[in-house]
C-alpha positions in Angstrom: 0.0 0.0 0.0 2.9 2.3 0.8 4.5 1.7 -2.5 1.3 2.7 -4.2 0.9 5.7 -2.0 4.5 6.8 -2.8 3.6 6.9 -6.5 1.3 9.8 -5.8 4.2 12.1 -5.4 5.3 11.6 -9.1 3.8 14.2 -11.3 2.4 16.2 -8.4 3.1 19.5 -10.2 0.1 18.7 -12.5 -2.1 17.6 -9.7 -4.4 20.6 -9.6 -4.5 21.4 -13.3 -8.2 21.7 -14.5 -10.0 19.3 -16.8 -11.7 19.7 -20.2 -15.3 19.0 -20.7 -15.4 17.8 -24.2 -14.5 14.5 -25.9 -10.8 13.5 -26.0 -9.0 14.3 -29.2 -5.5 14.2 -30.6 -5.9 17.5 -32.5 -3.7 20.4 -31.6 -6.5 23.0 -31.0 -6.2 25.2 -28.0 -8.0 24.8 -24.7 -8.9 27.6 -22.3 -7.8 26.0 -19.0 -9.2 28.9 -17.0 -12.7 27.9 -17.8 -12.4 24.1 -17.8 -13.9 21.6 -15.5 -12.0 21.6 -12.2 -11.8 25.4 -12.0 -14.0 26.0 -9.0 -14.2 27.7 -5.6 -12.3 28.5 -3.5 -9.1 28.4 -5.6 -10.5 29.0 -9.1 -7.8 28.4 -11.7 -4.8 27.1 -9.7 -1.5 26.5 -11.6 1.3 27.8 -9.3 4.0 25.9 -11.2 2.8 27.3 -14.6 2.4 23.8 -16.0 0.3 25.4 -18.8 2.7 28.3 -19.5 2.2 32.0 -19.4 -1.1 31.9 -21.3 -3.5 29.3 -19.7 -6.3 30.5 -22.0 -4.6 28.9 -25.0 -3.2 25.6 -24.0 -2.3 22.9 -26.5 -5.0 20.3 -26.2 -2.7 17.3 -26.2 -0.7 18.7 -23.3 -3.9 19.6 -21.5 -5.3 16.1 -21.8 -2.1 14.6 -20.7 -2.1 16.7 -17.5 -5.7 15.9 -16.9 -5.0 12.1 -17.2 -2.1 12.5 -14.7 -4.3 14.3 -12.2 -7.1 11.8 -12.5 -4.7 8.8 -12.2 -3.0 10.2 -9.1 -6.3 11.2 -7.6 -7.7 7.7 -8.0 -4.6 6.0 -6.6 -4.7 8.5 -3.7 -8.3 7.6 -2.9 -7.4 3.9 -2.8 -4.3 4.7 -0.7 -6.3 6.7 1.9 -8.8 3.8 2.3 -6.0 1.3 2.5 -4.1 3.3 5.1 -7.1 3.8 7.3 -8.2 0.2 7.0 -4.8 -1.3 7.9 -4.3 1.3 10.7 -7.6 0.2 12.2 -6.2 -3.3 12.4 -7.8 -5.1 9.5 -5.5 -7.7 7.9 -5.5 -10.4 5.4 -5.1 -13.9 6.8 -1.4 -14.6 7.4 -0.6 -10.9 7.8 -2.0 -10.4 11.3 1.4 -9.4 12.8 2.4 -7.0 10.0 2.3 -3.4 11.3 0.6 -0.6 9.5 2.2 2.4 7.8 5.9 2.7 7.0 6.7 0.0 9.6 5.2 -2.6 7.3 7.9 -2.0 4.7 10.4 -3.9 6.8 8.1 -6.8 7.4 6.8 -7.8 4.0 8.8 -10.3 2.0 10.4 -10.1 -1.4 7.6 -12.0 -3.1 5.1 -9.4 -1.9 7.2 -6.6 -3.4 7.5 -8.6 -6.6 3.7 -9.1 -6.8 3.0 -5.4 -6.1 5.5 -4.1 -8.7 4.4 -6.7 -11.2 0.7 -5.8 -10.7 1.4 -2.1 -11.2 3.5 -2.8 -14.3 0.6 -4.9 -15.9 -1.9 -2.2 -15.0 0.2 0.5 -16.5 0.7 -1.5 -19.7 -3.0 -2.4 -20.0 -4.4 1.1 -19.3 -1.8 3.4 -20.7 0.9 1.6 -22.5 4.1 3.6 -22.0 2.5 7.0 -22.7 1.1 9.7 -20.4 -2.3 10.2 -22.0 -3.9 6.8 -21.6 -4.9 4.2 -24.2 -8.3 4.2 -26.0 -8.8 0.6 -27.2 -12.2 1.3 -28.8 -12.1 4.9 -30.0 -15.0 5.7 -27.7 -13.1 7.4 -24.9 -15.2 10.4 -23.8 -12.5 12.2 -21.8 -8.9 11.6 -20.7 -9.0 9.0 -18.0 -12.1 7.3 -19.3 -11.1 3.6 -19.2 -14.4 1.9 -19.9 -13.2 0.9 -23.3 -16.7 0.1 -24.4 -17.0 -2.6 -21.7 -18.8 -1.2 -18.6 -20.4 2.2 -18.1 -22.8 1.6 -15.2 -25.4 3.7 -16.9 -23.0 6.6 -17.6 -24.1 7.0 -21.2 -27.7 7.3 -20.2 -27.1 10.4 -18.0 -27.3 14.0 -19.0 -24.2 16.1 -19.8 -24.9 18.2 -16.6 -24.9 15.0 -14.5 -21.7 13.8 -16.0 -20.0 17.1 -15.5 -21.0 17.2 -11.9 -19.8 13.6 -11.2 -16.5 14.3 -12.9 -16.0 17.4 -10.8 -16.8 15.4 -7.7 -14.1 12.8 -8.7 -11.6 15.6 -9.2 -12.2 17.2 -5.8 -12.2 13.9 -4.0 -8.9 12.9 -5.7 -7.3 16.3 -4.9 -8.4 15.9 -1.2 -7.1 12.3 -1.2 -3.7 13.3 -2.6 -3.3 15.9 0.2 -4.7 13.5 2.8 -2.4 10.5 2.1 0.6 12.9 1.9 -0.3 14.3 5.3 -0.8 10.8 6.9 2.5 9.6 5.4 4.3 12.7 6.8 2.9 12.2 10.3 3.6 8.4 10.1 7.2 9.1 9.3 7.4 11.7 12.1 6.0 9.2 14.5 3.0 11.1 15.7 0.3 9.6 13.5 -1.6 8.7 16.7 -2.2 12.4 17.3 -4.4 12.7 14.2 -5.7 9.0 14.2 -6.1 8.2 17.9 -8.5 5.4 17.2 -6.1 3.1 15.5 -3.0 1.0 16.5 
């Protein structure tokens, strides 16, 4: 879990870049990042590292979609990491791992085979979902937006919903992912400092 959580720090400069609302495309037309999905209160357009350059109103679409994919990916991993951290901190374990501690202390207890399984799983998922590129892989040509990995297989009724509903749900995912990236980073810092019990007194 910590290996996955550590991956959140990669590409963090693009973590708060806003999203586009239209269908993904490989064209080079410009996107106004200041009016895209994800630009919302209280921060509005937030790009302190100038990922989109000096003119965020005319961002290359390919670059924009790549940044959006990175943010979505890290946000999704962070949400899983937060849940995993809280669950293990509460004492929940798989059979055979009852004596493995939570947090960073677990890194010294898990065996080499577990490391190999985690790294192998991440490698397979990277290859399946994104190849070796940053902007994801669209197997069917039906990708609605960067980070849409349904690939014509499962949509859970997504295609039946209105555009307004879809936009709201995508904004919710962005906000939850952003909060999770900050949350897991905070928990990792306090865990490393040895005072995680001050903010999570109900766990181990």
